[in-house]
C-alpha positions as CSV (number, residue, x, y, z in Angstrom):
1,M,116.9,34.6,-14.1
2,E,119.4,31.8,-14.9
3,K,117.0,28.9,-15.9
4,R,115.5,31.7,-18.7
5,T,119.0,31.8,-19.7
6,E,119.5,27.7,-20.3
7,L,116.4,27.7,-22.1
8,E,117.4,30.2,-24.2
9,K,120.8,28.9,-24.6
10,M,118.8,25.7,-25.5
11,I,117.0,27.2,-27.8
12,V,119.6,28.7,-30.2
13,E,121.4,25.6,-29.8
14,L,119.1,23.5,-31.4
15,K,117.6,25.8,-33.9
16,L,121.5,25.6,-34.9
17,A,121.4,22.0,-35.1
18,K,118.1,23.1,-37.2
19,R,119.8,25.1,-39.6
20,E,121.9,22.2,-40.2
21,L,119.3,19.3,-41.1
22,V,118.0,21.9,-43.2
23,L,120.6,22.4,-45.0
24,L,121.4,19.0,-45.6
25,G,118.1,18.7,-46.7
26,K,116.6,16.3,-43.5
27,N,113.5,16.7,-41.7
28,T,113.4,19.3,-39.3
29,N,110.1,17.7,-37.5
30,I,111.4,16.1,-33.9
31,V,113.6,19.7,-33.6
32,D,110.2,21.8,-34.0
33,E,108.8,20.1,-31.2
34,K,111.9,20.8,-29.1
35,I,111.7,24.3,-29.6
36,K,108.3,24.9,-29.6
37,N,107.9,23.3,-26.3
38,I,111.0,25.3,-25.1
39,E,109.7,28.5,-26.0
40,K,106.3,27.4,-24.4
41,R,108.2,26.4,-20.7
42,L,109.7,29.8,-21.5
43,A,106.8,31.6,-21.5
44,S,105.7,30.2,-18.7
45,E,108.8,31.7,-17.2
46,N,108.2,34.9,-18.2
47,V,104.4,34.4,-16.4
48,M,106.6,33.7,-13.6
49,E,108.4,35.9,-13.2
50,V,105.3,39.0,-13.4
51,R,103.9,37.5,-10.7
């Protein structure tokens, strides 16, 4: 459960960073990739918890 919370926290922090980049008119591809990768890890954690 603690790992899931940490991953969710990372996603929130990255989304806030992405918001700042968008407001500055900067490219968000790197942040988008990081968010996607963490969401995949979070999904795999959910699968492990169900088992």
